[in-house]
C-alpha positions as CSV (number, residue, x, y, z in Angstrom):
1,M,0.0,0.0,0.0
2,N,1.5,3.4,-1.0
3,V,1.7,6.6,1.0
4,V,-1.6,8.0,-0.5
5,G,-3.4,4.7,0.3
6,R,-2.1,4.7,3.9
7,S,-3.1,8.4,4.4
8,L,-6.6,7.6,3.0
9,L,-7.0,4.6,5.3
10,A,-6.0,6.7,8.3
11,V,-8.6,9.4,7.5
12,T,-11.4,6.9,6.7
13,N,-10.8,5.1,10.0
14,R,-11.6,8.2,12.0
15,S,-14.9,7.6,13.8
16,T,-16.4,10.9,12.6
17,V,-15.5,10.2,8.9
18,R,-16.8,6.7,9.2
19,K,-20.2,7.8,10.6
20,L,-20.5,10.5,8.0
21,F,-19.6,8.2,5.1
22,A,-21.5,5.1,6.2
23,E,-24.7,7.1,6.8
24,S,-24.6,9.2,3.6
25,T,-26.4,8.5,0.3
26,T,-23.1,9.1,-1.5
27,G,-21.3,6.5,0.6
28,R,-23.9,3.9,0.1
29,R,-24.1,4.6,-3.6
30,L,-20.3,4.1,-3.9
31,S,-20.5,0.9,-1.9
32,L,-22.9,-0.6,-4.5
33,R,-20.1,-0.5,-7.1
34,F,-18.1,-3.0,-5.0
35,V,-20.7,-4.7,-2.8
36,A,-23.5,-6.9,-4.2
37,G,-26.2,-5.5,-2.0
38,E,-27.0,-6.1,1.7
39,T,-28.9,-9.4,1.4
40,L,-28.2,-13.0,0.4
41,D,-31.0,-12.7,-2.3
42,E,-29.2,-9.7,-3.9
43,A,-25.9,-11.6,-3.7
44,A,-27.4,-14.7,-5.3
45,A,-28.7,-12.6,-8.2
46,T,-25.2,-11.2,-8.7
47,V,-23.7,-14.7,-8.7
48,R,-26.2,-15.9,-11.3
49,K,-25.3,-13.1,-13.6
50,L,-21.6,-13.6,-13.2
51,N,-22.0,-17.3,-13.8
52,A,-23.9,-16.6,-16.9
53,D,-21.0,-14.5,-18.1
54,G,-18.6,-17.4,-17.5
55,A,-17.1,-16.5,-14.1
56,H,-16.9,-18.5,-10.9
57,V,-17.7,-16.6,-7.6
58,S,-16.4,-16.5,-4.1
59,L,-19.1,-15.0,-1.7
60,D,-18.0,-13.0,1.3
61,H,-20.7,-12.1,3.9
62,L,-19.0,-9.0,5.2
63,G,-17.9,-8.7,8.8
64,E,-14.8,-9.0,10.9
65,H,-13.6,-8.6,14.5
66,V,-16.8,-9.5,16.3
67,S,-17.2,-8.3,19.8
68,D,-19.0,-11.3,21.4
69,T,-19.6,-15.0,20.8
70,D,-23.2,-14.5,19.9
71,A,-22.2,-12.4,16.9
72,A,-19.6,-15.0,15.9
73,A,-22.3,-17.7,16.0
74,E,-24.6,-15.6,14.0
75,A,-21.9,-15.1,11.4
76,R,-21.4,-18.9,11.2
77,D,-25.1,-19.4,10.7
78,D,-25.2,-16.7,8.0
79,Y,-22.5,-18.6,6.1
80,L,-24.3,-21.9,6.6
81,E,-27.4,-20.3,5.0
82,C,-25.1,-19.0,2.2
83,L,-23.8,-22.5,1.5
84,D,-27.3,-24.0,1.5
85,R,-28.3,-21.3,-1.1
86,I,-25.3,-22.2,-3.2
87,R,-26.3,-25.8,-3.2
88,R,-30.0,-25.3,-3.6
89,D,-29.7,-22.9,-6.5
90,R,-26.7,-24.7,-8.0
91,L,-24.6,-21.6,-8.0
92,D,-21.0,-21.9,-9.2
93,A,-19.6,-20.4,-6.0
94,N,-17.7,-21.0,-2.9
95,I,-17.4,-18.8,0.3
96,S,-14.7,-16.7,1.7
97,V,-14.5,-16.2,5.5
98,K,-12.6,-14.0,7.9
99,L,-11.8,-15.9,11.0
100,T,-12.2,-12.8,13.2
101,Q,-15.8,-12.8,12.1
102,L,-16.1,-16.3,13.5
103,G,-14.5,-15.3,16.8
104,L,-10.7,-15.5,16.3
105,G,-9.0,-13.3,18.8
106,L,-12.1,-13.6,21.1
107,D,-12.6,-17.3,21.3
108,D,-10.1,-19.1,19.1
109,D,-11.5,-22.6,19.7
110,L,-15.0,-21.4,18.7
111,A,-13.5,-19.9,15.5
112,V,-11.8,-23.2,14.6
113,E,-15.0,-25.2,15.5
114,S,-17.1,-22.9,13.3
115,L,-14.7,-23.2,10.4
116,D,-14.9,-27.0,10.7
117,T,-18.7,-26.7,10.6
118,L,-18.6,-24.6,7.5
119,A,-16.1,-27.0,5.8
120,A,-18.4,-30.0,6.6
121,R,-21.5,-28.2,5.2
122,A,-19.6,-27.1,2.1
123,A,-18.4,-30.6,1.4
124,E,-22.0,-31.8,1.4
125,G,-22.6,-29.7,-1.7
126,G,-19.2,-30.1,-3.3
127,A,-18.2,-26.5,-2.4
128,T,-15.0,-25.1,-0.9
129,V,-14.2,-22.5,1.7
130,T,-11.5,-19.9,1.4
131,V,-9.9,-18.6,4.6
132,D,-9.2,-14.9,4.2
133,M,-5.9,-13.5,5.6
134,E,-6.2,-10.5,7.9
135,E,-3.7,-8.4,9.8
136,S,-0.1,-9.7,10.3
137,E,-0.5,-10.5,14.0
138,L,-3.3,-13.0,13.1
139,V,-1.4,-14.9,10.4
140,E,0.0,-17.6,12.7
141,K,-3.4,-18.4,14.2
142,T,-5.1,-18.3,10.8
143,I,-2.7,-20.8,9.3
144,S,-3.0,-23.1,12.3
145,A,-6.8,-23.0,12.0
146,F,-6.5,-23.8,8.3
147,E,-4.2,-26.7,8.9
148,A,-6.4,-28.2,11.5
149,V,-9.6,-28.1,9.4
150,Q,-8.0,-28.8,6.0
151,T,-6.4,-32.0,7.4
152,K,-9.9,-33.2,8.3
153,H,-12.0,-32.1,5.4
154,G,-9.6,-31.3,2.5
155,N,-11.9,-28.6,0.9
156,L,-10.3,-25.4,2.2
157,G,-8.2,-22.7,0.6
158,I,-6.3,-19.9,2.2
159,A,-5.1,-16.4,1.2
160,V,-1.5,-15.3,1.5
161,Q,-0.2,-11.8,1.1
162,S,2.9,-11.0,-1.0
163,Y,3.9,-7.9,1.0
164,L,4.6,-9.9,4.2
165,Y,8.2,-11.0,4.6
166,R,7.0,-14.2,6.2
167,T,4.9,-15.5,3.4
168,P,7.5,-17.6,1.5
169,A,8.1,-19.6,4.7
170,D,4.3,-19.8,5.4
171,L,3.9,-21.4,2.0
172,D,6.2,-24.2,3.1
173,R,3.5,-25.2,5.6
174,I,0.5,-24.5,3.5
175,V,1.2,-26.3,0.2
176,V,1.7,-29.7,1.8
177,H,-2.0,-29.6,2.8
178,G,-3.3,-29.1,-0.8
179,G,-6.4,-27.0,-1.6
180,H,-6.3,-23.6,-3.3
181,V,-4.0,-20.7,-2.4
182,R,-5.2,-17.2,-3.1
183,L,-2.2,-14.9,-3.7
184,C,-2.9,-11.2,-3.2
185,K,-0.6,-8.2,-2.5
186,G,-2.1,-7.3,0.9
187,A,-4.6,-4.6,1.9
188,Y,-3.7,-3.7,5.5
189,A,-1.4,-0.9,6.7
190,E,1.5,-3.0,8.0
191,P,4.8,-1.6,9.6
192,P,8.1,-1.9,7.8
193,E,9.3,-4.5,10.3
194,V,6.9,-7.1,8.8
195,A,6.0,-6.0,5.3
196,H,7.5,-4.5,2.2
197,Q,6.7,-0.8,1.8
198,R,7.7,-0.1,-1.7
199,A,5.3,-1.1,-4.5
200,D,8.1,-2.5,-6.7
201,H,9.2,-4.8,-3.8
202,V,5.6,-6.0,-3.3
203,D,5.4,-6.7,-7.0
204,A,8.6,-8.6,-7.1
205,A,7.5,-10.7,-4.2
206,F,4.2,-11.3,-5.9
207,D,5.8,-12.6,-9.1
208,A,8.2,-14.8,-7.1
209,L,5.3,-16.4,-5.2
210,T,3.4,-16.8,-8.5
211,R,6.3,-18.7,-10.0
212,R,6.5,-20.9,-6.9
213,L,2.8,-21.6,-6.8
214,M,2.6,-22.4,-10.5
215,A,5.5,-24.8,-10.2
216,T,3.9,-26.6,-7.2
217,P,1.8,-29.7,-7.9
218,G,-1.2,-30.6,-5.7
219,V,-2.3,-27.0,-5.0
220,A,-4.6,-24.8,-7.1
221,P,-3.0,-21.3,-7.4
222,A,-5.6,-18.4,-7.4
223,I,-3.8,-15.3,-8.6
224,A,-5.7,-12.4,-7.1
225,T,-4.6,-9.2,-8.9
226,H,-5.9,-6.4,-11.1
227,D,-2.3,-5.4,-12.0
228,T,-1.7,-5.9,-15.8
229,E,2.0,-6.7,-15.4
230,R,1.3,-9.3,-12.7
231,I,-1.4,-10.8,-14.9
232,E,0.9,-11.2,-17.8
233,V,3.5,-12.9,-15.6
234,A,0.8,-15.3,-14.4
235,K,-0.4,-16.0,-17.9
236,A,3.1,-16.9,-19.1
237,L,3.6,-19.3,-16.2
238,G,0.0,-20.6,-16.2
239,D,0.0,-21.4,-19.9
240,R,2.7,-24.0,-19.1
241,R,0.9,-25.5,-16.1
242,S,-0.9,-28.8,-16.6
243,Q,-2.9,-28.6,-13.3
244,P,-5.8,-26.2,-12.5
245,W,-5.3,-22.6,-11.6
246,E,-7.4,-19.4,-11.8
247,F,-7.4,-15.6,-11.6
248,Q,-9.3,-13.9,-8.9
249,M,-10.6,-10.3,-9.0
250,L,-12.9,-8.1,-7.0
251,Y,-16.5,-7.4,-7.9
252,G,-16.7,-4.0,-9.5
253,V,-13.0,-3.6,-10.3
254,R,-11.8,-3.6,-13.9
255,T,-14.8,-5.5,-15.1
256,G,-13.7,-5.1,-18.8
257,L,-10.5,-6.9,-18.0
258,Q,-12.5,-9.6,-16.2
259,Q,-14.6,-10.2,-19.3
260,S,-11.6,-10.3,-21.6
261,L,-9.9,-12.9,-19.5
262,V,-13.0,-15.1,-19.6
263,A,-13.2,-14.5,-23.3
264,D,-9.6,-15.6,-23.7
265,G,-10.3,-18.9,-22.0
266,Y,-8.9,-18.2,-18.5
267,S,-10.6,-19.4,-15.4
268,L,-11.8,-16.3,-13.4
269,R,-13.3,-16.2,-9.9
270,V,-15.0,-12.9,-8.8
271,Y,-14.9,-12.1,-5.1
272,V,-18.4,-10.9,-4.3
273,P,-19.0,-9.3,-0.9
274,Y,-22.4,-8.6,0.5
275,G,-24.0,-7.5,3.7
276,T,-24.4,-4.4,5.8
277,A,-20.8,-4.2,7.2
278,W,-19.4,-2.8,4.0
279,Y,-17.5,0.2,5.3
280,P,-14.2,-1.5,6.3
281,Y,-14.1,-3.4,3.1
282,L,-14.8,-0.4,0.9
283,T,-12.2,1.8,2.6
284,R,-9.5,-0.9,2.0
285,R,-10.5,-1.0,-1.6
286,M,-10.2,2.8,-1.8
287,A,-6.8,2.7,-0.1
288,E,-5.6,0.2,-2.6
289,R,-6.7,2.2,-5.6
290,P,-7.0,5.9,-4.4
């Protein structure tokens, strides 16, 4: 994340700005560019349209860092409903979950138990679950939860962030468990002690991790970027890969590019968030692309 993005994130995180933006018509209108409505029905309609256009989908019921276990249980139940809708409507979709929404950091055992429940329900319908990566201080707990549940069910994926110095070593642990690995640059404001600060360094790390994932059998690389240069690197490597891989992009971002990738025969999964807790998600997107 560059200096402008960091400054924007700092401003939008102020409580007065957050209240003004979240409650304004302009803020809500802007959110609809990147968020598929506030209800599961609205999200399902978006999935059907994207599927008809040739794209896969990953549904994210927005929320993170719950304050009590009741909210964590409610988030789990919302995701169970989402998985049931995917199965019932035969949607080409999986789900993406943030473990802090399931209670990580509040009740870690509950978060792992809920992830296990979601993986079991997803398996019933032949779906998968992607574990989103959050702030750097949560990486270790997130990977440990992934390992515990993936060993049991085998239908999980996990996101990794190229700007973190630790990510190459984390991949050593992750790839032995199979599943899909979503590679993204990283959307949180991290200190220089743990993350690359220069964009060219983040890009170089992203390309190195792309090369490694494309060369690793038994995992499904999910290259999550809207950066044209990173996409071209992935194409060159992926065209030589015999096992499945895909691009992943955010709903509402570079839709023309998304359509052209599908038209060229590349597998694309669109990350589709929905729900009322859209403000933190939207401000990170704004900080990434000021």
